C-alpha positions in Angstrom: 157.9 -63.8 -48.5 157.5 -66.7 -50.9 160.6 -67.1 -53.0 160.8 -67.5 -56.8 163.2 -70.2 -58.1 166.1 -68.6 -59.9 165.5 -68.3 -63.6 161.8 -69.2 -63.2 158.5 -67.2 -62.8 157.2 -70.0 -60.6 157.6 -69.7 -56.8 158.5 -72.4 -54.3 156.2 -73.5 -51.6 157.2 -72.7 -48.0 157.0 -75.1 -45.1 154.5 -72.9 -43.5 152.2 -72.9 -46.5 152.4 -76.7 -46.7 151.5 -76.9 -43.1 148.6 -74.5 -43.5 147.3 -76.5 -46.5 147.3 -79.8 -44.6 143.5 -79.7 -44.0 143.0 -79.5 -47.7 145.3 -82.4 -48.4 143.6 -84.4 -45.7 140.3 -84.0 -47.5 142.0 -85.5 -50.6 143.2 -88.4 -48.4 139.7 -89.3 -47.4 138.0 -88.8 -50.8 140.5 -89.4 -53.5 141.4 -86.2 -55.2 138.2 -84.2 -54.3 134.6 -84.0 -55.3 134.7 -81.1 -57.7 135.4 -81.8 -61.3 138.0 -79.1 -61.4 140.3 -81.4 -59.4 139.7 -84.4 -61.7 142.9 -85.4 -63.6 144.4 -88.4 -65.3 141.3 -90.3 -66.3 140.2 -88.5 -69.4 139.7 -91.7 -71.5 137.7 -93.6 -68.9 135.7 -90.3 -68.3 134.8 -90.1 -72.0 134.1 -93.8 -72.4 131.8 -94.0 -69.3 129.9 -90.9 -70.5 129.4 -92.4 -73.9 128.3 -95.8 -72.5 125.7 -94.2 -70.2 124.3 -92.0 -72.9 124.2 -94.6 -75.7 123.3 -97.8 -73.9 119.8 -99.2 -73.8 118.1 -100.0 -70.5 119.3 -103.3 -69.1 123.0 -102.6 -69.9 125.5 -103.0 -67.1 128.7 -101.0 -66.7 131.4 -102.5 -64.4 134.2 -100.5 -62.8 136.5 -102.8 -60.9 139.5 -101.2 -59.4 141.4 -101.2 -56.0 139.9 -99.3 -53.1 141.0 -95.6 -53.2 141.6 -95.5 -56.9 139.0 -92.8 -57.5 136.0 -94.8 -58.9 133.4 -92.7 -57.1 135.1 -89.5 -58.2 135.1 -90.7 -61.9 131.4 -91.5 -61.8 130.5 -88.3 -60.0 132.4 -86.3 -62.6 130.7 -88.0 -65.5 127.3 -87.4 -63.9 128.3 -83.7 -63.8 129.4 -83.8 -67.4 126.0 -85.3 -68.4 124.2 -82.7 -66.4 122.3 -85.4 -64.6 119.8 -84.1 -62.0 119.4 -86.0 -58.7 115.9 -87.2 -59.8 117.4 -88.7 -63.0 119.6 -91.3 -61.3 119.8 -93.3 -58.1 123.1 -93.8 -56.1 122.9 -96.7 -53.7 125.2 -99.4 -52.3 125.2 -103.1 -51.7 124.0 -102.4 -48.2 120.8 -100.6 -49.3 119.7 -102.7 -52.3 116.8 -104.7 -51.1 114.2 -102.1 -51.2 115.2 -100.9 -54.6 115.1 -104.5 -56.0 111.8 -105.4 -54.4 109.8 -102.2 -55.2 109.9 -101.0 -58.9 108.6 -97.6 -57.8 111.8 -97.0 -56.0 113.8 -97.4 -59.2 114.4 -94.3 -61.4 114.2 -95.3 -65.1 117.4 -93.6 -66.2 120.5 -94.7 -64.3 121.3 -96.7 -61.1 124.7 -96.5 -59.6 125.4 -99.3 -57.1 128.8 -99.1 -55.3 130.7 -101.0 -52.6 131.0 -104.3 -54.3 134.2 -105.0 -52.4 135.8 -107.3 -50.0 134.5 -105.5 -46.9 131.6 -108.0 -47.4 131.8 -111.8 -47.4 131.3 -113.5 -50.7 127.9 -114.9 -49.7 126.8 -111.3 -48.9 128.1 -110.0 -52.2 126.3 -112.8 -54.0 123.0 -111.9 -52.3 123.5 -108.3 -53.3 124.2 -109.3 -56.9 121.1 -111.4 -57.1 119.1 -108.3 -56.2 121.0 -106.4 -58.9 119.9 -109.1 -61.4 116.2 -108.4 -60.5 116.7 -104.8 -61.4 118.6 -105.6 -64.5 115.8 -108.0 -65.8 113.3 -105.1 -65.7 115.2 -103.5 -68.5 114.3 -100.0 -67.2 117.7 -98.6 -66.3 121.4 -98.5 -67.2 123.2 -100.0 -64.2 126.7 -98.9 -63.1 128.5 -101.3 -60.6 131.6 -100.1 -58.8 133.9 -102.0 -56.5 137.2 -103.7 -56.1 138.6 -106.8 -57.8 135.6 -108.7 -56.3 133.7 -107.7 -59.4 136.1 -109.7 -61.5 135.1 -112.9 -59.7 133.0 -115.1 -62.1 131.1 -116.4 -59.1 129.8 -112.9 -58.5 129.5 -111.1 -61.8 128.1 -114.3 -63.4 124.9 -114.0 -61.4 123.5 -111.2 -63.6 122.0 -111.4 -67.1 122.5 -107.9 -68.6 121.5 -106.7 -72.1 125.2 -106.0 -72.5 128.1 -105.7 -70.1 130.8 -103.1 -70.5 134.0 -102.9 -68.4 135.7 -99.6 -67.8 139.3 -99.7 -66.9 140.8 -96.7 -65.1 144.2 -95.3 -66.0 147.1 -96.1 -63.6 148.3 -93.4 -61.2 151.6 -91.9 -62.4 153.9 -89.5 -60.6 153.0 -86.8 -63.1 149.3 -87.3 -62.5 149.7 -87.2 -58.8 151.7 -84.0 -59.0 149.0 -82.4 -61.1 146.3 -83.4 -58.7 148.3 -82.1 -55.8 149.1 -78.9 -57.6 145.4 -78.2 -58.2 144.6 -78.7 -54.5 147.5 -76.7 -53.3 146.7 -73.8 -55.6 143.1 -73.9 -54.3 144.3 -73.9 -50.7 146.8 -71.0 -51.2 144.7 -68.9 -53.6 147.2 -69.2 -56.4 146.7 -69.8 -60.1 147.7 -73.1 -61.6 151.3 -72.8 -62.9 152.4 -70.2 -60.4 153.7 -72.8 -58.0 156.8 -74.8 -58.7 155.3 -78.2 -58.0 158.4 -80.1 -59.3 160.5 -78.5 -56.7 158.1 -79.7 -53.9 158.8 -83.4 -54.6 162.1 -85.1 -54.2 162.5 -87.3 -57.3 163.6 -90.4 -55.5 160.8 -90.1 -52.9 158.2 -89.7 -55.6 159.5 -92.7 -57.4 158.9 -94.9 -54.4 155.6 -93.2 -53.4 154.3 -94.3 -56.9 156.4 -97.5 -57.3 157.0 -99.2 -60.5 155.0 -102.5 -60.1 153.1 -105.0 -62.2 150.2 -104.6 -61.6 150.3 -101.0 -60.3 149.4 -100.6 -56.7 149.5 -96.9 -56.1 146.1 -95.1 -55.5 145.1 -91.5 -55.1 143.7 -92.1 -51.6 146.8 -93.8 -50.1 149.1 -91.3 -51.8 147.2 -88.3 -50.4 147.0 -89.9 -47.0 150.8 -90.3 -46.9 151.4 -86.7 -48.2 148.8 -85.3 -45.7 150.5 -87.0 -42.8 153.9 -85.8 -43.9 152.7 -82.2 -44.6 151.4 -82.0 -41.0 155.0 -82.3 -39.8 156.2 -79.3 -41.8 157.9 -76.7 -39.6 156.2 -73.3 -39.4 158.9 -71.6 -41.4 159.5 -69.8 -44.6 162.1 -72.3 -45.8 161.3 -74.2 -49.0 159.1 -77.2 -48.4 160.1 -80.6 -49.8 158.4 -84.0 -49.8 161.5 -86.1 -49.3 162.8 -89.3 -47.8 164.0 -87.4 -44.7 160.5 -86.0 -44.0 159.0 -89.4 -44.6 161.5 -91.0 -42.2 160.5 -88.4 -39.6 156.8 -89.2 -40.1 157.4 -92.9 -39.7 159.4 -92.5 -36.5 156.1 -91.7 -34.7 155.0 -95.3 -35.1 156.7 -98.6 -34.5 156.3 -102.2 -35.7 154.9 -104.9 -33.5 155.7 -108.3 -35.0 156.6 -111.6 -33.7 160.2 -112.7 -34.3 159.5 -114.7 -37.5 157.4 -111.9 -39.1 160.0 -109.3 -38.1 162.7 -111.1 -39.9 160.5 -111.6 -43.0 159.6 -107.9 -43.2 163.3 -107.0 -42.7 164.1 -109.3 -45.6 161.3 -107.8 -47.7 162.8 -104.3 -47.2 166.1 -105.6 -48.4 164.4 -107.2 -51.4 162.9 -103.9 -52.3 166.2 -102.0 -51.8 168.1 -104.4 -54.1 165.4 -104.3 -56.8 166.1 -102.0 -59.8 163.3 -99.3 -59.6 163.5 -98.9 -63.4 162.2 -102.5 -63.8 158.6 -103.2 -62.8 158.4 -105.4 -59.7 156.2 -108.4 -60.5 153.6 -109.6 -58.0 154.6 -112.7 -56.2 152.7 -115.9 -55.3 153.2 -117.8 -52.1 155.5 -120.2 -53.9 157.6 -117.3 -55.1 158.1 -116.0 -51.6 159.0 -119.5 -50.4 161.7 -119.8 -53.2 163.1 -116.3 -52.5 163.1 -116.4 -48.7 163.6 -120.0 -48.2 162.1 -122.5 -45.8 163.5 -122.7 -42.3 162.4 -120.2 -39.7 159.0 -120.1 -41.6 157.6 -123.4 -42.8 155.8 -123.8 -46.1 152.5 -124.2 -44.1 153.1 -120.9 -42.2 153.8 -118.8 -45.3 150.1 -118.3 -46.5 149.1 -117.3 -43.0 151.9 -114.7 -42.5 151.4 -113.2 -46.0 147.7 -112.9 -45.4 148.4 -111.2 -42.1 150.8 -108.7 -43.7 148.2 -108.0 -46.3 145.7 -107.1 -43.6 148.3 -104.9 -42.0 149.0 -103.1 -45.3 152.6 -104.3 -45.4 151.6 -106.2 -48.5 148.9 -105.6 -51.1 146.8 -108.4 -52.4 146.4 -108.0 -56.2 144.4 -111.2 -56.6 140.7 -111.6 -57.1 139.0 -112.0 -53.7 137.3 -115.3 -52.9 138.3 -117.0 -56.2 140.8 -119.4 -54.7 139.0 -119.7 -51.3 135.5 -118.4 -50.5 136.9 -117.1 -47.2 140.1 -115.5 -48.5 139.6 -111.8 -49.2 143.4 -111.2 -49.5 144.5 -113.8 -52.0 147.9 -114.2 -53.8 149.7 -112.7 -55.6 151.1 -109.9 -53.5 153.2 -106.8 -53.9 154.6 -104.5 -51.2 152.3 -101.6 -50.3 153.3 -98.0 -51.0 154.2 -97.5 -47.4 156.4 -100.6 -47.5 158.3 -99.4 -50.6 158.9 -96.1 -48.8 159.9 -97.8 -45.5 162.4 -100.1 -47.3 164.3 -97.1 -48.8 163.9 -94.4 -46.1 163.1 -96.2 -42.9 164.2 -99.8 -43.2 163.5 -102.3 -40.5 166.6 -103.5 -38.7 167.4 -107.2 -39.2 167.2 -107.9 -35.5 164.0 -107.5 -33.4 164.2 -105.1 -30.4 164.5 -108.0 -28.0 167.4 -109.6 -30.1 169.1 -106.2 -30.3 168.8 -105.7 -26.6 170.5 -109.1 -26.0 173.2 -108.3 -28.5 173.9 -105.0 -26.8 173.9 -106.6 -23.4 176.4 -109.2 -24.5 178.6 -106.5 -25.9 178.4 -104.4 -22.7 179.3 -107.3 -20.5 182.2 -108.3 -22.7 183.4 -104.7 -22.5 183.2 -104.8 -18.7 185.2 -108.0 -18.6 187.9 -106.5 -20.9 188.2 -103.6 -18.4 188.5 -106.1 -15.5 191.3 -107.9 -17.4 193.1 -104.6 -17.9 192.9 -103.9 -14.2 194.2 -107.4 -13.3 197.0 -107.1 -15.9 198.1 -103.8 -14.5 198.1 -105.1 -10.9 195.2 -102.9 -9.7 193.1 -105.9 -8.5 193.9 -109.4 -7.4 192.8 -112.6 -9.1 190.3 -113.2 -6.3 188.6 -109.8 -6.9 188.7 -110.4 -10.6 187.0 -113.7 -10.3 184.4 -112.2 -7.9 183.6 -109.3 -10.2 183.6 -111.4 -13.3 181.0 -113.7 -11.7 178.9 -110.7 -10.9 179.0 -109.3 -14.4 178.1 -112.6 -16.0 175.5 -113.6 -13.4 177.5 -116.6 -12.3 177.1 -115.6 -8.7 173.4 -116.1 -8.9 173.9 -119.5 -10.5 176.3 -120.5 -7.8 173.8 -119.4 -5.1 171.1 -121.5 -6.7 173.4 -124.5 -6.7 174.5 -124.1 -3.1 170.8 -123.7 -2.0 170.0 -126.9 -3.8 167.7 -125.3 -6.3 169.5 -126.9 -9.3 171.2 -130.2 -9.9 174.9 -130.7 -10.6 174.2 -131.3 -14.3 172.0 -128.2 -14.6 174.7 -126.2 -12.9 177.4 -127.4 -15.3 175.2 -127.0 -18.4 174.1 -123.4 -17.5 177.6 -122.4 -16.6 178.9 -123.7 -19.8 176.2 -121.9 -21.7 177.0 -118.6 -20.0 180.7 -119.0 -20.6 180.2 -119.7 -24.2 177.8 -116.8 -24.7 180.3 -114.2 -23.4 183.5 -115.8 -24.6 
């Protein structure tokens, strides 16, 4: 039976319940915190502001919501439409991919509200600009209030500057906090388990240190509902089918991450290992500031990675979700959708604390282990020789076998290598295992 925490009327969640509720959490991972207004939390001010702007603005006004992917923009707008009792025939929801017909044919445009989404870096700048020019055609009719939603691309003057609205209002969403995430998760968990809100001990479900790195202290904030729920859903799927208390912890996260490995070249591996150390040494009570390429160069140093290589490696890590670009896409470079500055992703913060990358690559570690093993074998041979169990001749023969010198000698005898090559390679081997 579910257990109540001592001295509390709330009960703890079991591992079996967390496992059974995984499908519900997975839905949250793919669609923010859900599509029903009862799951909507943490955005009360933007919710009120957006509703007021839509209701009070004249046709031709444009509302812009520019936030990272997965922040819950669509959920915010859907909730406000429910608040306003907007019927489907009173507004049009479309995207950058389906704009042309709406822009060209006025009969396709409802006169109340048009919501155009997906102004984000999944498209090239030229494609986004083409879409914005179509938006401008709709705006100039002064027939509808327009709501544009997308990522930081909507902060690019080369994009948003293409429209001439009656007025332009920007709505900023609240940052995701640990308390907001717990509340959103509690609402979903209670729905999945058929419990009333407040009956479950949600605080007991989250290890405090784990939660602090799931929603890291950064400037600007990088945690989103979608990525947070995706991580929690994956972790919940690993919960044992038992009645023991469930806990989102560093240990469970480490178990989840063990199922996948890193595949980096040597330079990138060493940089990510350093990045994990950088996070581990940072005071979590102090916001971690976003870093430009020059900041990374100063902190990491130039050597293994040249100044010229840094932008390429950082961009690659942003595409791999090791880093998060918090710059405005295409501002610095019309082809760069992951510009500086950067912060570690949520997964990288968690990896750094609970599943850090070793300093050495797998290949380097195998070589280190091989050297240590061969040195140990030679030490045992020395012991046998010292105790008189083997002769010097046998010792030399076995030592050559362990170090691979017998193959080198064979190549020399057969004329496959020169005198100098033989001397150089033998000296290299002797030095390596000395």
